[in-house]
C-alpha positions as CSV (number, residue, x, y, z in Angstrom):
1,X,190.5,81.7,71.6
2,X,192.3,80.8,68.4
3,X,192.8,77.5,66.6
4,X,196.4,77.7,67.7
5,X,195.4,78.0,71.3
6,X,193.0,75.1,70.9
7,X,195.7,72.9,69.4
8,X,198.1,73.7,72.2
9,X,195.3,72.9,74.7
10,X,194.6,69.6,73.0
11,X,198.3,68.8,72.9
12,X,198.6,69.5,76.6
13,X,195.6,67.4,77.5
14,X,196.6,64.4,75.4
15,X,200.1,64.5,76.6
16,X,198.8,64.6,80.2
17,X,197.0,61.3,79.8
18,X,200.2,59.7,78.6
19,X,202.3,61.2,81.3
20,X,199.8,60.3,84.1
21,X,199.7,56.7,82.9
22,X,203.5,56.4,82.7
23,X,203.8,58.0,86.1
24,X,201.4,55.5,87.8
25,X,203.2,52.6,86.0
26,X,206.6,53.9,87.2
27,X,205.4,54.5,90.8
28,X,203.7,51.1,91.1
29,X,206.2,49.1,89.1
30,X,209.9,49.9,89.6
31,X,209.4,52.1,92.7
32,X,207.1,49.6,94.3
33,X,204.5,52.0,95.7
34,X,201.0,50.7,96.4
35,X,198.2,52.1,94.1
36,X,196.5,54.0,97.0
37,X,199.8,56.0,97.3
38,X,200.8,56.1,93.6
39,X,197.4,57.3,92.2
40,X,197.1,60.4,94.5
41,X,200.8,61.3,93.9
42,X,200.3,61.1,90.1
43,X,197.1,63.1,90.4
44,X,198.8,65.9,92.4
45,X,201.6,66.1,89.9
46,X,199.1,66.2,87.0
47,X,197.2,69.0,88.7
48,X,200.3,71.2,88.4
49,X,201.1,69.9,84.9
50,X,197.6,70.6,83.6
51,X,197.6,74.1,85.2
52,X,200.9,75.0,83.5
53,X,199.9,73.5,80.1
54,X,196.5,75.3,80.1
55,X,198.2,78.5,81.0
56,X,200.7,78.0,78.2
57,X,197.9,77.1,75.7
58,X,195.5,80.0,76.4
59,X,197.8,82.8,77.4
60,X,197.1,86.1,75.7
61,X,199.9,87.5,73.6
62,X,200.4,91.2,73.9
63,X,201.4,92.9,70.7
64,X,204.6,94.9,70.9
65,X,204.1,98.6,70.6
């Protein structure tokens, strides 16, 4: 793993914390969902987001031949 990959992974992880917090605030606030519904919904969305961001961060680049 390169430093670039580590930086992308760190960026994805830190942005995930912000996005999850905003998602819970949006679901509980303006949308009026209860926390027992909002938290699992945000968790499921973040599972997909984290998978995609980690895949982007650590993907192996194949050199053109």
